[in-house]
N, C-alpha and C positions, 0 to 999 in steps of 0.2 A: 272530398278531404279532410284530412284527422289535424285541425289544425292546431292540436297538443304536441302532436308526433315534430310537426313542422315547427314548431318554436323550441322545442329541445335539440331541431338539429340545426338551428340558426347558432344556438347557445354555445354547442358544442363545437360548432365550424369557429365561430371568434373566439374563442376559447384556445383554439388550437392555433389562431393566426396569429393571437398575443403572444402564445408562448413562443412562437417563431420568432416575433418580433425583438421578443425578450433575447433571445439567445442572441440572434445576430450584433442589437444595442453591446452585451458582455463582449462579444468576438471584436467589436469596433473599439471599445475600449483598451481593452488587452492589447491590441493594434499601435493605441492611441502610446499606451506605455511603452512599449517596447520602441517605437518610433523615439521618444524623449530621450531613453536610454541611450540608444544610439547616438544619437548628439551629443548627448551629456559626453559621450566615451571618446566622441571623435574629437570634441574641443577642449575637454578636461574642464568642464565648467562646474564641477563637482567634483572637489578634494576632502579629505581627512580635516581636519583641524588639525594647522603645526604641520601638514606636508601641505610644502609651495613648491617642490621642484618635477610635479610629475612621477610617473611611474617607470621604473625599468619593467621588461615585456618577457618573460619567457614560455615557451610553451614546447609540447611533443603532440603525438598525434591524438592523445584524449584528452591534456589540457589546457588554458593560458590562463598564467599567469602572472600577477602584477604586483611588484615591490616596490618600497620606498627606498631610495638610495640614500634618504637621510635616517632614516631609523633602523630600516633593514625588519620592518613588518609586512610581512605577505597580506597585503588590503585585500586582494578579489583573487579569486578563483574560478574560473566558468570550466564546464565539461562541453569540449565540442560537439560529442554525439549525441548531446541530450538537449534540446533547444527549448526553450522558453512555449513558444509557440508552435504550432503543428505546420511548418512552412519553412523552405530551403535558406527564407532571408532571415529568420530570427536566429537572437544570437543565444551562445549556449546557458543554460541556468548556473546562477551562480551560488556557490558553497560557501567562499567568504565574501564579503561586500559591504556597502556602507551606503547608508541614505541622509545626507545633511539636513533635509527636511526634515523626515519622522526623528531621525536621533538615532536609526537604528543601526549598529555595526555589529562585524562578525569577522576578525581577522586573527591573526596568527603571529605568533615572536618566540623569539630564543635567545639564548647568550648566558649571561652570569648572573646570579642574584645579588643585588646592587651595584651592578655595572650597566650604568647607561651609556648614554653620550651617542653624539653623532656619528655615521659612518660614509664613506666614498666609494665609491666602485673603482674598481682598478681593475677588472678584466668583466667581458660579459662573452656569451655566447648563444647560438640558438635556444638552447636549453637550459643552460645554466648562467649563475653570475656569483662574482667574486667582492665581498666588499669589505674593508677594513675602518676600525674605528680612528676616529680624529686623533687618539691619544696613543694608537699603535699597541694595543693588547689586544687585540682582538681579532681574527680574520672568520668571516661567515662565507660558505658557499653554498649556494644555494639552487639546487639541482632538481630534474626531472628524470625517472627513467623512460628506458626508448621506449614507448608505444602501451602506457603502464598508467595507472593513478595515484601512483604514488611520488611525493614529494620529499626528496632528503635534504637535511641540512647539518652541515659539517661545522661546528663550531671548535675553533683551535685558539688557544691561549698562545700568543705569542712574543706576547713582554715579558717583563720580569715577572718570576712570579712571588706574590707575596706571602706571607709568613700563615695565614690563614688560608688555606687553599679555596678559591671561587668554588661555588655549586652550579653547576649546570641545569638549567630547564627547558621546557618547551612546553608553549600553554596557548590557547583558544581563549580569545575575550569576545564575548557577547551578549548584547543588551536581549531583554525578554521579548515575545513578539513571534509574528508569524514568520517563518521562511522566506527570506527572499526567493524572489520567482516562482512563488508555490501558485497556484490555479484557486481564483475563489470560487470553492462550492463546496456542500454540502459533506461530500466523500474524502474529499481530499481533509479538509479540517477537521474530521473525525480518529485520523488518523493519531499514531503517538509521535508526540515531541518531546524530545527532553534527552538526558544524559544517561551513559549506560558505562560502567564499570565491570570490566573481569577481572575477578580475584580469584586466589586458590581455592575459598572456600564458597563463593557464589562465583558462577562463570557468567552471571548476567545479573546483574544489581542494576536497576533502571529508578529514574527519578525525574520528575517535572523540575522545571528549572524556579517557580515559584513555590514549588517543595523542599529545597533546600535551607534549611536552618543554619546559616552561620559557615560551616563545614562538615563536607562528607569526604574524608581521608581514610587511604587504605596504604599501607606499609609489606611492601612485597614485593619479589622477584618476578621480574617479565608482567604479561596483564596489558589492559588496556584501556583506554578511556575514551567516550566518541560522544560526539554529539548528535542523536539520529532525528532523524524527520521522513517524513512519505518518500519513499523509493532514494533515497541518498543520503550519505553521513559523510561526517568529517572524525577522523581518527587517529588519536598518537597511539603508533605500535610500540612496546617496547621487549628487546630480548628477554629471553629468557634466563643470563646468567648476571643481570643487572639488577643492583637492587635500589631503587627505589621508590615514592610516595608520590602516589595516583591523589589527585584531589578537585573537589569541585568547592569553590569559595562562593557564597553570596555577596550581593554588592556591600561595600561599607561606605560610611559618612554621605557623600553629597552624590557618589557614582553610581549609576544603574549599571555597570558591567560586571557579570556574573565570570571567575575566573577556570578554565579546566586543564588540568596539566599533568606532566610529569617533572618531576624534583630526584635529583642522581644525590645519592649517600654513597658514604666509604668511598670517599674519589679520592685519588691519588694526583701528584703532580704530572705526572708521567702520562696519565689518560687524558688528562688536559692538551698536554704537547700534540700529542697522537691523534687529537681531532675526538669531539664526542659529537656521535652522530643520531640523529634522530628522522624517525620513518613517520611520514604523517600520510593516511590514505584519503584521498578526496576523490569520492567517484559512488558509482551506483552503486544498488542494495544488490546483487545478484550472487545469488547462494554456491554455484558453482566455483565463483571467483573467491569468494570471502573464505570458504573451509580451507582452500589453500595457504590463504594469506595469514592468518592468527589463527590460535588458537580460540576454537568458541565465538570466532565473531561471526559466523552466519547466523547466530541468535538472535540480533537487533532486526533481522528479519521477522515481525509479528505475524505466526501463524496460527495463532489463538488456542482457543480452547482445546480444537482436535486436530493440532499439530502433528500427532504420531499420523493422522491420514493426508494433511494439507502438503507436508513435505514429499512421501512420495507420490502425492499426484501430479506434483507441480517437479517433480525428477520425469515425470512420465510425460507429462505436457511437452516438456524441452527435449525430450528423447523423438516424441513425435513430429513437432516443429522443424527439427535439423533434417525429418527426412521432406516433410511437404512443403515447408518454405512459408507457411503462412496460419501467423497465430488464432485466427477465426475458426478457419477450417481444424486446426489441432485441437480447439476446445470441441467439436461437435465431434472429432474423432475419436477424443478422449473419454467424453460423453457416452457412445455407441459402447466402447469398452469395458466402461462402469456398469452399464446397464446389464451385458450379457454377464458379465461377473455375478451381479445380483440377483440374476434372473431367476435360476433354482429356487431362493427364498422369494421372491416377487410372485412367481407364478402362483403359491400358493395363497397368498392375498388374493390377486386377481379371482383364481379360482373357487373361492369362497362367496366372492363380489357376486361373481356369477351365478353360482347357486340361489344365492339369496334374490337375487332377480327373477329368476324362473319359479321361486317361490312364492313373489308377492301377493299372485293370487289367493292361496292356500293361506298366508299372512293376513291377507284381509278379512278372510273370510272369516278366521278365528276370533278375528279382533271383536266385526260385527258380532259374535256370536256371542263373546264373552266381555263385551265393554262394562256391564257392571257389574264383573265379578272378574276383580285385578288379580286374585289370588289364582283362580282356574285359568285365568290369560295365560299367566306368567308360565304356571306348569302346561299347557298346551302349546306355548310355543317354543318353549324347550323341548316338548317331545317331536314335535315339527323340524328343528335343527338335528336333531339325534338322529332321526329317520333320513334328512335330505343330506347330513353329511356337514352341516353347515356349522362354521366356527364366526359367532356374532361379531366378533374381536378380530375373525383375518382380516378383514380389509383396510385396518390400521396397519398392517405390517409391511405394506410398501411404502407409506407414508415415515414409517419410523426408520425404515430403510434409508429413506434420501433426506433426513433433515441433517443426522451427522455429515454426510457428502456434500450438504448443500452448504451448511455453516464450514465444513472445512474449504470448501473451494471459492469459499465468500472471502476466506482471510487469504487464501492463495493468489487471487485474481487481485486484489486490494494491495496488496503490499508487490506485485511483482511489476519491476519497472521495466520487465521485456516487453510489456505487453502497453506500455505508454508509448502513444504515437502512431501506434502499430493499426493499419487498418485491416479490412475485414474483405469486405467486395461494397460496391457500389456506393451507399450512403453512407456506410461505417467507416469514419477515416481514423478513428482512435480507437480503440475499445479499449483504454482505459476512462473515457471520456462518457457520459450520458449520448444516448443516442440524438441526435439532432431533431430527427424529425419523430420521433415517440411509435416508430413502424415495430419493431420488436415486441416493447409492454403490448400493444394492441393483439400482435400476432399471438403471444401470452394469453391475454386474457380471452381469446379466442379458442385458443386451445382447451384454456383451462373451463369453459361454457361446455364444451364437445366431451369434457370428462366428467364433468357434473352428470350429464345427459345417460350417460353410463352407469353413474353411482348409485344404487339402489336407495332411496330414502332411508333409515332405520326407523325399526316402528316406533308409535307412540311421540316423533317428532314435536316439539313446539311448534306452532303454527309460526311466531314469529321468528324462532330461529331459522325455521324453512326460508323466509322472506330473508331473512340476513345472509345466509348461503348462498344464495341467487346473485346478491350483489358481491360478494367477495372476489370473481375476477375483477370488478371494475377497481376496486379498493388496492388488490396486489398491483394491477397494473399502474395504478396513481404511485406507489412506492417504487415501482420499477423506474419510473419518469426519471429520478434523479440517481440511479444507482448507474453502475459502469455496462457499456453496452456489453463490453466480454461476461459479464454475471449474467446478463438479462439471456444473451443470445444461449450461453450453458444451461438456462433456464427453459428457454424456448425448445432447444434440441433435445432433454431430456424430458418435458410434456409431451413433444411429439410422439416422442420412441417409446413410452408408459402408453400413450392413445392407442397406438399400433398395436402392440402388447394386450393391451386389454381386449380391443376389438377383436382378436385372432383368438385367444382363447373365449370370451362369449361367444364366438361362432362354434367354437369346440363343444363348448357346455350346453347349446342350443338359448341362449339367454336371447331375447330379442333385444336388438341393439338399436332396433327403429322406432318404436314406441314407447313413450313413456310408462313410468309406474310409482306409483306412490306419491305424484305430485312435485317428483325429484325432475322433473324435465318432461 
């Protein structure tokens, strides 16, 4: 028995067990945090400071919204169909919410500038509530669209109209920090979190909160301002015929709250009498939905450098899933489709590598014969390449073709809320989270190793570099441990199909796929 191999195997097995234990501990901590949040919501143990009378709750098929009957502020908004944890008992993800322990808060308010005060509830329905200010000046109706992610607020001036017509506004108030109910992992934390504006000059102008220097302001008709995070966002949508100032204001004085809002301009008294309606979107970033909701709103989905590839890939993926009904299967089928489309170009690269492999004995002979004459060695090698029809750089074509598609797929799957908590088969119950047992990364490493055995080693490769290349499958598999299972599934499918294609071409050109050559395997 080789005790060295036994020792290495024991270390690997122990590391695997520790990883599994660590994942299980993280899940337990999430469950405890969720249970605590449920208890607080049931017993109203934690309310925003100054809000003493609980909440008025309205809901539709998509949202549950909690409103303060005293201030008229929207203090919490949960998404029913997008749960915090991947189980049936989990609460929905919060977009608006608060935490008195950490001091985090994110809420919405509307009304008229310089007109505050207390409210009282005068009418409630399952999906709407009407409040009137204590001084009788303002009526506020907050409602939810049926089966939709939009919150509507209608502010009406019902009191005596002052000489200076009050200015209507709607604003979101947020402290800096990680979004509520965000999962604590590298992949989720690396996604963009910040403010975005839609303006006539710049359809998508974005900034992180900490980068706001006092004030960002746009005076315009229409447009929107949004706070975006991974998978979800809250956005104030304004009509194209309304003139307003869209702004983001940094904290001032002792405050730690950023203000993102819309303030109307050119307001008439008759407008206030009939009511000023505000539209607020609170929901997931689904491209097909955002496109029809407001101009350029789909730009809040970060598709990265190769957005022109990522967008059609996501459209194709959605179309395939509408037929097969499984996002994991859809990823595999889309990978097959992409590989077939790229086959004419990939085949040239694989053919070049096959010819290179068959010429390995002749190359070795030339290298041995002219090892002391580099000039002659280069001349003879180029002559052999020309005679055999070999392109030395031809093997790079498949990799160069795959990289833009891989990067596009990376951003596509990273931002796709459609994959969140969606299962594949067996142990993969969430395609947006890492493989809990690291099986897909191991399969990818094995496929990469088999592919390396087919690829001929470039002539004159440095021995140290050759050794490093042997460890590449392990290194990439280690990176894939923290990547979402959907992306690793794509990589596994892509590698498996490439391996099959390459082996078939090697057989066609008579390259021996069962023996090693040039130290490559």
